[in-house]
N, C-alpha and C positions, 0 to 999 in steps of 0.2 A: 838024495844026492843027484841021483840020475834025472830026476823029473826037473830039478833046480837048473842043470845044465841044459835041459832041453828047453826051457823057457829062455835061459840067457841066449842060447843059440837063435830061437825065434825072433826075438829082440834086435838082435844084430842083423838078423837077415832083413826085418822090417825097417830098420834104420837105413841098410843099404839101399833097399828098394825106394825109399822117400828120398834118399840123396838122388839117386839115378833120374827119379821122376822130377826131380826139381832142376838138374842139369838138362834133362829133355825139353821142359817147359822153357828154361831159360834160352836154349838153343832156338826152339820153334820162334819165341818171341823176336830174336835178333834176325831171324829169317823175315818175319812177317813185316817186323816195323824196322826198316834200316835206320 
């Protein structure tokens, strides 16, 4: 049970990081290409 929760937590963190990375890339693209 504890291990399962840890895996879920890691996946949540991973999804969040990917989302933030996508936003960062989009923002940089907007700056580079007006």
